[in-house]
N, CA, C and O atoms as a GROMACS GRO file, in nm:
protein
  416
    1MET      N    1  14.493  -1.472   1.231
    1MET     CA    2  14.440  -1.605   1.253
    1MET      C    3  14.357  -1.646   1.131
    1MET      O    4  14.286  -1.564   1.073
    2THR      N    5  14.366  -1.770   1.094
    2THR     CA    6  14.293  -1.822   0.980
    2THR      C    7  14.157  -1.874   1.027
    2THR      O    8  14.148  -1.954   1.120
    3SER      N    9  14.050  -1.826   0.960
    3SER     CA   10  13.915  -1.867   0.998
    3SER      C   11  13.879  -2.000   0.932
    3SER      O   12  13.944  -2.041   0.835
    4PRO      N   13  13.776  -2.068   0.982
    4PRO     CA   14  13.730  -2.191   0.918
    4PRO      C   15  13.691  -2.169   0.771
    4PRO      O   16  13.713  -2.255   0.686
    5SER      N   17  13.633  -2.052   0.741
    5SER     CA   18  13.597  -2.021   0.602
    5SER      C   19  13.721  -2.010   0.514
    5SER      O   20  13.720  -2.054   0.400
    6ASP      N   21  13.826  -1.951   0.568
    6ASP     CA   22  13.951  -1.939   0.492
    6ASP      C   23  14.010  -2.076   0.463
    6ASP      O   24  14.060  -2.101   0.353
    7ILE      N   25  14.005  -2.164   0.561
    7ILE     CA   26  14.057  -2.300   0.543
    7ILE      C   27  13.976  -2.374   0.438
    7ILE      O   28  14.031  -2.440   0.351
    8LEU      N   29  13.843  -2.362   0.447
    8LEU     CA   30  13.756  -2.429   0.350
    8LEU      C   31  13.778  -2.372   0.210
    8LEU      O   32  13.781  -2.448   0.113
    9ARG      N   33  13.792  -2.240   0.199
    9ARG     CA   34  13.817  -2.177   0.068
    9ARG      C   35  13.946  -2.233   0.007
    9ARG      O   36  13.950  -2.263  -0.113
   10THR      N   37  14.050  -2.246   0.086
   10THR     CA   38  14.177  -2.300   0.037
   10THR      C   39  14.159  -2.446  -0.007
   10THR      O   40  14.210  -2.486  -0.111
   11LYS      N   41  14.088  -2.524   0.072
   11LYS     CA   42  14.063  -2.664   0.039
   11LYS      C   43  13.987  -2.675  -0.093
   11LYS      O   44  14.024  -2.755  -0.179
   12LEU      N   45  13.881  -2.597  -0.109
   12LEU     CA   46  13.803  -2.599  -0.232
   12LEU      C   47  13.888  -2.557  -0.352
   12LEU      O   48  13.878  -2.617  -0.460
   13ASN      N   49  13.970  -2.458  -0.333
   13ASN     CA   50  14.058  -2.411  -0.441
   13ASN      C   51  14.154  -2.522  -0.485
   13ASN      O   52  14.178  -2.540  -0.604
   14LEU      N   53  14.208  -2.595  -0.388
   14LEU     CA   54  14.300  -2.704  -0.419
   14LEU      C   55  14.231  -2.822  -0.488
   14LEU      O   56  14.296  -2.900  -0.557
   15GLU      N   57  14.100  -2.834  -0.468
   15GLU     CA   58  14.025  -2.944  -0.527
   15GLU      C   59  13.959  -2.909  -0.660
   15GLU      O   60  13.884  -2.990  -0.714
   16THR      N   61  13.985  -2.792  -0.711
   16THR     CA   62  13.929  -2.747  -0.838
   16THR      C   63  14.012  -2.804  -0.952
   16THR      O   64  14.134  -2.810  -0.946
   17ALA      N   65  13.942  -2.846  -1.057
   17ALA     CA   66  14.010  -2.903  -1.173
   17ALA      C   67  13.942  -2.857  -1.301
   17ALA      O   68  13.829  -2.809  -1.299
   18GLN      N   69  14.013  -2.873  -1.411
   18GLN     CA   70  13.954  -2.850  -1.542
   18GLN      C   71  13.918  -2.984  -1.603
   18GLN      O   72  13.999  -3.075  -1.608
   19LEU      N   73  13.792  -2.994  -1.649
   19LEU     CA   74  13.744  -3.117  -1.711
   19LEU      C   75  13.671  -3.087  -1.840
   19LEU      O   76  13.626  -2.975  -1.863
   20GLN      N   77  13.661  -3.187  -1.925
   20GLN     CA   78  13.585  -3.177  -2.047
   20GLN      C   79  13.441  -3.219  -2.019
   20GLN      O   80  13.413  -3.286  -1.920
   21TRP      N   81  13.351  -3.178  -2.108
   21TRP     CA   82  13.212  -3.215  -2.090
   21TRP      C   83  13.195  -3.367  -2.080
   21TRP      O   84  13.116  -3.415  -2.000
   22SER      N   85  13.268  -3.441  -2.160
   22SER     CA   86  13.253  -3.587  -2.160
   22SER      C   87  13.278  -3.646  -2.021
   22SER      O   88  13.224  -3.752  -1.988
   23GLU      N   89  13.359  -3.580  -1.940
   23GLU     CA   90  13.388  -3.627  -1.805
   23GLU      C   91  13.279  -3.587  -1.705
   23GLU      O   92  13.277  -3.634  -1.591
   24LEU      N   93  13.188  -3.500  -1.748
   24LEU     CA   94  13.084  -3.451  -1.659
   24LEU      C   95  12.946  -3.507  -1.690
   24LEU      O   96  12.853  -3.491  -1.612
   25GLU      N   97  12.933  -3.573  -1.804
   25GLU     CA   98  12.802  -3.623  -1.848
   25GLU      C   99  12.735  -3.713  -1.746
   25GLU      O  100  12.615  -3.702  -1.723
   26ARG      N  101  12.811  -3.801  -1.684
   26ARG     CA  102  12.749  -3.893  -1.586
   26ARG      C  103  12.696  -3.818  -1.465
   26ARG      O  104  12.595  -3.859  -1.407
   27HIS      N  105  12.763  -3.708  -1.427
   27HIS     CA  106  12.714  -3.628  -1.315
   27HIS      C  107  12.586  -3.555  -1.354
   27HIS      O  108  12.493  -3.542  -1.274
   28PHE      N  109  12.581  -3.508  -1.479
   28PHE     CA  110  12.459  -3.447  -1.529
   28PHE      C  111  12.344  -3.548  -1.526
   28PHE      O  112  12.233  -3.515  -1.486
   29ALA      N  113  12.372  -3.669  -1.569
   29ALA     CA  114  12.269  -3.773  -1.573
   29ALA      C  115  12.211  -3.800  -1.434
   29ALA      O  116  12.095  -3.839  -1.420
   30ARG      N  117  12.292  -3.780  -1.331
   30ARG     CA  118  12.245  -3.799  -1.193
   30ARG      C  119  12.174  -3.676  -1.138
   30ARG      O  120  12.117  -3.679  -1.029
   31GLY      N  121  12.178  -3.565  -1.215
   31GLY     CA  122  12.111  -3.442  -1.170
   31GLY      C  123  12.191  -3.362  -1.070
   31GLY      O  124  12.134  -3.284  -0.994
   32SER      N  125  12.322  -3.381  -1.069
   32SER     CA  126  12.403  -3.315  -0.966
   32SER      C  127  12.487  -3.198  -1.017
   32SER      O  128  12.568  -3.144  -0.942
   33VAL      N  129  12.471  -3.159  -1.144
   33VAL     CA  130  12.553  -3.050  -1.199
   33VAL      C  131  12.485  -2.916  -1.177
   33VAL      O  132  12.369  -2.896  -1.214
   34ILE      N  133  12.559  -2.826  -1.115
   34ILE     CA  134  12.516  -2.688  -1.094
   34ILE      C  135  12.607  -2.599  -1.177
   34ILE      O  136  12.729  -2.601  -1.160
   35LYS      N  137  12.548  -2.522  -1.267
   35LYS     CA  138  12.631  -2.431  -1.348
   35LYS      C  139  12.642  -2.297  -1.276
   35LYS      O  140  12.546  -2.246  -1.219
   36VAL      N  141  12.762  -2.242  -1.282
   36VAL     CA  142  12.793  -2.114  -1.219
   36VAL      C  143  12.819  -2.015  -1.331
   36VAL      O  144  12.900  -2.041  -1.420
   37ALA      N  145  12.751  -1.902  -1.327
   37ALA     CA  146  12.761  -1.803  -1.433
   37ALA      C  147  12.905  -1.754  -1.450
   37ALA      O  148  12.979  -1.737  -1.354
   38ILE      N  149  12.941  -1.734  -1.575
   38ILE     CA  150  13.072  -1.677  -1.606
   38ILE      C  151  13.078  -1.538  -1.542
   38ILE      O  152  12.982  -1.461  -1.549
   39GLY      N  153  13.190  -1.509  -1.480
   39GLY     CA  154  13.207  -1.383  -1.409
   39GLY      C  155  13.184  -1.394  -1.260
   39GLY      O  156  13.217  -1.303  -1.184
   40THR      N  157  13.126  -1.506  -1.218
   40THR     CA  158  13.106  -1.534  -1.076
   40THR      C  159  13.224  -1.618  -1.028
   40THR      O  160  13.268  -1.709  -1.098
   41ASP      N  161  13.273  -1.589  -0.910
   41ASP     CA  162  13.385  -1.664  -0.855
   41ASP      C  163  13.337  -1.805  -0.818
   41ASP      O  164  13.255  -1.821  -0.727
   42LEU      N  165  13.388  -1.905  -0.888
   42LEU     CA  166  13.348  -2.043  -0.866
   42LEU      C  167  13.373  -2.087  -0.722
   42LEU      O  168  13.289  -2.154  -0.661
   43ILE      N  169  13.487  -2.051  -0.668
   43ILE     CA  170  13.521  -2.091  -0.530
   43ILE      C  171  13.429  -2.022  -0.430
   43ILE      O  172  13.390  -2.082  -0.330
   44ASP      N  173  13.395  -1.896  -0.456
   44ASP     CA  174  13.302  -1.825  -0.369
   44ASP      C  175  13.166  -1.894  -0.370
   44ASP      O  176  13.104  -1.911  -0.264
   45ALA      N  177  13.119  -1.932  -0.488
   45ALA     CA  178  12.991  -2.004  -0.497
   45ALA      C  179  12.998  -2.135  -0.421
   45ALA      O  180  12.906  -2.168  -0.345
   46ALA      N  181  13.105  -2.210  -0.439
   46ALA     CA  182  13.122  -2.337  -0.369
   46ALA      C  183  13.125  -2.317  -0.219
   46ALA      O  184  13.065  -2.395  -0.144
   47LEU      N  185  13.193  -2.214  -0.174
   47LEU     CA  186  13.203  -2.186  -0.031
   47LEU      C  187  13.066  -2.157   0.029
   47LEU      O  188  13.032  -2.209   0.135
   48HIS      N  189  12.987  -2.073  -0.039
   48HIS     CA  190  12.854  -2.040   0.012
   48HIS      C  191  12.764  -2.163   0.017
   48HIS      O  192  12.685  -2.179   0.110
   49ILE      N  193  12.775  -2.250  -0.083
   49ILE     CA  194  12.696  -2.373  -0.082
   49ILE      C  195  12.742  -2.465   0.030
   49ILE      O  196  12.661  -2.520   0.104
   50ALA      N  197  12.872  -2.482   0.043
   50ALA     CA  198  12.928  -2.570   0.147
   50ALA      C  199  12.892  -2.522   0.287
   50ALA      O  200  12.869  -2.603   0.378
   51GLU      N  201  12.887  -2.392   0.305
   51GLU     CA  202  12.856  -2.336   0.437
   51GLU      C  203  12.706  -2.314   0.459
   51GLU      O  204  12.664  -2.257   0.560
   52ASN      N  205  12.625  -2.360   0.364
   52ASN     CA  206  12.479  -2.348   0.375
   52ASN      C  207  12.433  -2.204   0.398
   52ASN      O  208  12.346  -2.178   0.481
   53ASN      N  209  12.493  -2.112   0.324
   53ASN     CA  210  12.451  -1.972   0.332
   53ASN      C  211  12.326  -1.955   0.246
   53ASN      O  212  12.332  -1.908   0.132
   54ALA      N  213  12.213  -1.995   0.304
   54ALA     CA  214  12.088  -2.007   0.230
   54ALA      C  215  12.046  -1.876   0.164
   54ALA      O  216  12.003  -1.878   0.048
   55ALA      N  217  12.056  -1.764   0.231
   55ALA     CA  218  12.012  -1.637   0.173
   55ALA      C  219  12.089  -1.605   0.046
   55ALA      O  220  12.030  -1.566  -0.055
   56THR      N  221  12.220  -1.623   0.050
   56THR     CA  222  12.304  -1.595  -0.067
   56THR      C  223  12.272  -1.693  -0.179
   56THR      O  224  12.254  -1.652  -0.294
   57VAL      N  225  12.266  -1.821  -0.146
   57VAL     CA  226  12.240  -1.924  -0.247
   57VAL      C  227  12.103  -1.903  -0.310
   57VAL      O  228  12.089  -1.913  -0.432
   58GLN      N  229  12.001  -1.875  -0.230
   58GLN     CA  230  11.867  -1.852  -0.284
   58GLN      C  231  11.865  -1.729  -0.376
   58GLN      O  232  11.798  -1.730  -0.479
   59GLY      N  233  11.937  -1.626  -0.338
   59GLY     CA  234  11.946  -1.507  -0.423
   59GLY      C  235  12.012  -1.540  -0.556
   59GLY      O  236  11.967  -1.494  -0.662
   60TRP      N  237  12.118  -1.620  -0.552
   60TRP     CA  238  12.187  -1.659  -0.676
   60TRP      C  239  12.099  -1.748  -0.762
   60TRP      O  240  12.100  -1.737  -0.885
   61LEU      N  241  12.022  -1.836  -0.700
   61LEU     CA  242  11.929  -1.919  -0.776
   61LEU      C  243  11.822  -1.832  -0.842
   61LEU      O  244  11.785  -1.855  -0.957
   62ALA      N  245  11.774  -1.734  -0.769
   62ALA     CA  246  11.669  -1.645  -0.821
   62ALA      C  247  11.715  -1.564  -0.940
   62ALA      O  248  11.638  -1.541  -1.034
   63ASP      N  249  11.842  -1.519  -0.938
   63ASP     CA  250  11.889  -1.437  -1.050
   63ASP      C  251  11.975  -1.515  -1.150
   63ASP      O  252  12.042  -1.457  -1.235
   64ALA      N  253  11.973  -1.648  -1.138
   64ALA     CA  254  12.043  -1.740  -1.230
   64ALA      C  255  12.195  -1.725  -1.226
   64ALA      O  256  12.263  -1.760  -1.323
   65THR      N  257  12.250  -1.675  -1.116
   65THR     CA  258  12.395  -1.676  -1.099
   65THR      C  259  12.442  -1.821  -1.089
   65THR      O  260  12.549  -1.857  -1.139
   66ILE      N  261  12.361  -1.903  -1.023
   66ILE     CA  262  12.382  -2.047  -1.023
   66ILE      C  263  12.249  -2.112  -1.061
   66ILE      O  264  12.142  -2.058  -1.033
   67ALA      N  265  12.258  -2.227  -1.126
   67ALA     CA  266  12.136  -2.297  -1.166
   67ALA      C  267  12.169  -2.442  -1.193
   67ALA      O  268  12.281  -2.476  -1.231
   68ARG      N  269  12.071  -2.527  -1.174
   68ARG     CA  270  12.089  -2.667  -1.212
   68ARG      C  271  12.101  -2.675  -1.362
   68ARG      O  272  12.025  -2.611  -1.434
   69ALA      N  273  12.195  -2.752  -1.409
   69ALA     CA  274  12.211  -2.770  -1.553
   69ALA      C  275  12.087  -2.843  -1.607
   69ALA      O  276  12.037  -2.937  -1.546
   70GLU      N  277  12.041  -2.796  -1.721
   70GLU     CA  278  11.922  -2.853  -1.784
   70GLU      C  279  11.961  -2.928  -1.910
   70GLU      O  280  12.076  -2.923  -1.954
   71MET      N  281  11.864  -2.997  -1.967
   71MET     CA  282  11.890  -3.073  -2.090
   71MET      C  283  11.942  -2.983  -2.201
   71MET      O  284  12.031  -3.024  -2.276
   72SER      N  285  11.890  -2.862  -2.213
   72SER     CA  286  11.939  -2.770  -2.317
   72SER      C  287  12.086  -2.736  -2.297
   72SER      O  288  12.159  -2.719  -2.394
   73ASP      N  289  12.130  -2.725  -2.171
   73ASP     CA  290  12.272  -2.702  -2.142
   73ASP      C  291  12.353  -2.822  -2.188
   73ASP      O  292  12.456  -2.807  -2.255
   74ALA      N  293  12.307  -2.942  -2.152
   74ALA     CA  294  12.379  -3.064  -2.188
   74ALA      C  295  12.390  -3.079  -2.339
   74ALA      O  296  12.495  -3.117  -2.390
   75GLU      N  297  12.283  -3.049  -2.410
   75GLU     CA  298  12.286  -3.059  -2.556
   75GLU      C  299  12.386  -2.960  -2.615
   75GLU      O  300  12.462  -2.994  -2.706
   76ASP      N  301  12.386  -2.838  -2.564
   76ASP     CA  302  12.481  -2.736  -2.610
   76ASP      C  303  12.624  -2.778  -2.580
   76ASP      O  304  12.710  -2.770  -2.667
   77TRP      N  305  12.649  -2.824  -2.459
   77TRP     CA  306  12.784  -2.866  -2.420
   77TRP      C  307  12.830  -2.987  -2.500
   77TRP      O  308  12.947  -2.998  -2.536
   78HIS      N  309  12.737  -3.078  -2.528
   78HIS     CA  310  12.772  -3.196  -2.607
   78HIS      C  311  12.813  -3.154  -2.749
   78HIS      O  312  12.908  -3.208  -2.806
   79ALA      N  313  12.741  -3.059  -2.804
   79ALA     CA  314  12.771  -3.012  -2.941
   79ALA      C  315  12.904  -2.936  -2.947
   79ALA      O  316  12.980  -2.952  -3.043
   80ARG      N  317  12.931  -2.855  -2.846
   80ARG     CA  318  13.051  -2.769  -2.848
   80ARG      C  319  13.173  -2.831  -2.781
   80ARG      O  320  13.286  -2.794  -2.813
   81GLN      N  321  13.153  -2.924  -2.689
   81GLN     CA  322  13.261  -2.988  -2.614
   81GLN      C  323  13.354  -2.888  -2.543
   81GLN      O  324  13.475  -2.893  -2.561
   82PRO      N  325  13.297  -2.796  -2.463
   82PRO     CA  326  13.382  -2.700  -2.392
   82PRO      C  327  13.454  -2.764  -2.274
   82PRO      O  328  13.424  -2.877  -2.235
   83HIS      N  329  13.548  -2.691  -2.219
   83HIS     CA  330  13.616  -2.729  -2.095
   83HIS      C  331  13.552  -2.649  -1.982
   83HIS      O  332  13.498  -2.540  -2.003
   84PHE      N  333  13.560  -2.705  -1.861
   84PHE     CA  334  13.499  -2.643  -1.744
   84PHE      C  335  13.597  -2.642  -1.628
   84PHE      O  336  13.680  -2.731  -1.613
   85TRP      N  337  13.586  -2.538  -1.546
   85TRP     CA  338  13.643  -2.544  -1.412
   85TRP      C  339  13.539  -2.614  -1.328
   85TRP      O  340  13.420  -2.584  -1.338
   86VAL      N  341  13.581  -2.707  -1.244
   86VAL     CA  342  13.489  -2.790  -1.168
   86VAL      C  343  13.536  -2.801  -1.023
   86VAL      O  344  13.655  -2.813  -0.995
   87VAL      N  345  13.439  -2.797  -0.933
   87VAL     CA  346  13.467  -2.825  -0.792
   87VAL      C  347  13.346  -2.898  -0.736
   87VAL      O  348  13.232  -2.866  -0.768
   88VAL      N  349  13.372  -2.996  -0.651
   88VAL     CA  350  13.265  -3.077  -0.592
   88VAL      C  351  13.236  -3.027  -0.452
   88VAL      O  352  13.325  -3.011  -0.368
   89VAL      N  353  13.107  -3.002  -0.429
   89VAL     CA  354  13.054  -2.976  -0.294
   89VAL      C  355  12.940  -3.075  -0.281
   89VAL      O  356  12.825  -3.045  -0.311
   90ALA      N  357  12.976  -3.195  -0.235
   90ALA     CA  358  12.881  -3.307  -0.235
   90ALA      C  359  12.746  -3.265  -0.179
   90ALA      O  360  12.740  -3.198  -0.076
   91PRO      N  361  12.639  -3.304  -0.245
   91PRO     CA  362  12.632  -3.393  -0.361
   91PRO      C  363  12.643  -3.320  -0.496
   91PRO      O  364  12.620  -3.380  -0.601
   92TRP      N  365  12.676  -3.194  -0.493
   92TRP     CA  366  12.677  -3.112  -0.615
   92TRP      C  367  12.813  -3.108  -0.682
   92TRP      O  368  12.917  -3.115  -0.617
   93VAL      N  369  12.808  -3.096  -0.813
   93VAL     CA  370  12.928  -3.073  -0.894
   93VAL      C  371  12.908  -2.936  -0.959
   93VAL      O  372  12.826  -2.921  -1.048
   94LEU      N  373  12.984  -2.838  -0.912
   94LEU     CA  374  12.972  -2.703  -0.965
   94LEU      C  375  13.063  -2.689  -1.085
   94LEU      O  376  13.181  -2.725  -1.080
   95VAL      N  377  13.007  -2.636  -1.195
   95VAL     CA  378  13.084  -2.622  -1.318
   95VAL      C  379  13.074  -2.479  -1.368
   95VAL      O  380  12.972  -2.412  -1.353
   96GLN      N  381  13.183  -2.434  -1.428
   96GLN     CA  382  13.186  -2.303  -1.491
   96GLN      C  383  13.267  -2.316  -1.619
   96GLN      O  384  13.384  -2.356  -1.617
   97GLU      N  385  13.204  -2.280  -1.728
   97GLU     CA  386  13.270  -2.295  -1.857
   97GLU      C  387  13.394  -2.207  -1.863
   97GLU      O  388  13.393  -2.092  -1.820
   98VAL      N  389  13.501  -2.264  -1.916
   98VAL     CA  390  13.625  -2.190  -1.935
   98VAL      C  391  13.606  -2.097  -2.054
   98VAL      O  392  13.569  -2.141  -2.163
   99VAL      N  393  13.631  -1.969  -2.031
   99VAL     CA  394  13.619  -1.871  -2.138
   99VAL      C  395  13.756  -1.852  -2.201
   99VAL      O  396  13.853  -1.819  -2.134
  100LYS      N  397  13.761  -1.874  -2.328
  100LYS     CA  398  13.888  -1.857  -2.399
  100LYS      C  399  13.910  -1.709  -2.428
  100LYS      O  400  13.821  -1.640  -2.480
  101GLN      N  401  14.027  -1.662  -2.394
  101GLN     CA  402  14.064  -1.523  -2.418
  101GLN      C  403  14.105  -1.504  -2.564
  101GLN      O  404  14.180  -1.585  -2.619
  102LEU      N  405  14.055  -1.399  -2.625
  102LEU     CA  406  14.100  -1.367  -2.760
  102LEU      C  407  14.234  -1.298  -2.753
  102LEU      O  408  14.256  -1.211  -2.668
  103GLU      N  409  14.324  -1.336  -2.842
  103GLU     CA  410  14.456  -1.273  -2.844
  103GLU      C  411  14.445  -1.141  -2.918
  103GLU      O  412  14.371  -1.130  -3.016
  104PRO      N  413  14.518  -1.039  -2.871
  104PRO     CA  414  14.510  -0.907  -2.938
  104PRO      C  415  14.572  -0.909  -3.077
  104PRO      O  416  14.573  -0.806  -3.145
   0.00000   0.00000   0.00000
């Protein structure tokens, strides 16, 4: 049987997109961008936020696994113009920088 969490995880996964920083600037200006640390499952983070799993989210905030994007982040992203994986969990826009793999 499929649980409500499984259904939500699938929905979030289907709503994930790759965007450039220029497409995220307006969300940053509204204070709604949450950065997700590289190596953390973006969909897992979105699921915990959507389900209001406060203990997990507070732990991630405490250890900077997730954090509100700051002006220094925006300045860095503006200078480098990276791409991001993005998923919306209203009112938040969760972003995770795409890491380019080095070819052997």
